[in-house]
N, C-alpha and C positions, 0 to 999 in steps of 0.2 A: 388284164383280168382284175376286177376290183375285189375287195374283201367280201362284199356281198355275193358276188359270183362264186367265189371259192367256197363260201359257206353253203350255198345252194348245192354245189357239186358234192361237197362232203356229205351233206344230208341225203342227197340222192343215192350216193354209193352205200351209205349205211342202211338206208331204207331197203334198197335192193338186196343187200346181204341179209337183212333180217327176214325179208319175205322169202327169199330163195333158200336160205340155209338155217334159219332159226336164230334165237337170241344169242346164244353163246358164240356162234360163228360171227355174228355182227360185232360182238365185243372183241373178238380176235382181230377182225378187220380194222376196227377202230384203233386197237393197240398197234398194229402194223402201220397204220397211217400216221400215228404219232411218232413212231420210230423213224419212219421215212421223212417226216417233217423235220425232226431233230437232225438227222443226217444231212438233209439239204441245207439247213441253217449253218451247220458246222462247215460244210464244203463251200458255202458262200462267204464264210468269214463273219457271219452275223451272230454267232453263238460261240462263246469262249468256254470250252469244257473245263478248263482249270478254274474259272470263276464259279461254274456250277458245282464242281467238286468241293470247292472251299465253302460255298454256301450250304451244301449238304452236311459238311462236317462242323458247321456252326461258326466258321471263321467269318469275320466281317470284311466286306470289300467296299471300295468306294468307286 
């Protein structure tokens, strides 16, 4: 699945959520999709939570 295909899928899910449940439900669906994306990246080992935490605290990392 290419990045374009994933973008189309995300757009379709958000559009369906907006039509079926309204704007705020669509925002909630988008938030849960972002959380799921982050969890997936952590489980794949492609996202280092310690590095993210350091960046949020203002510490520099290389």
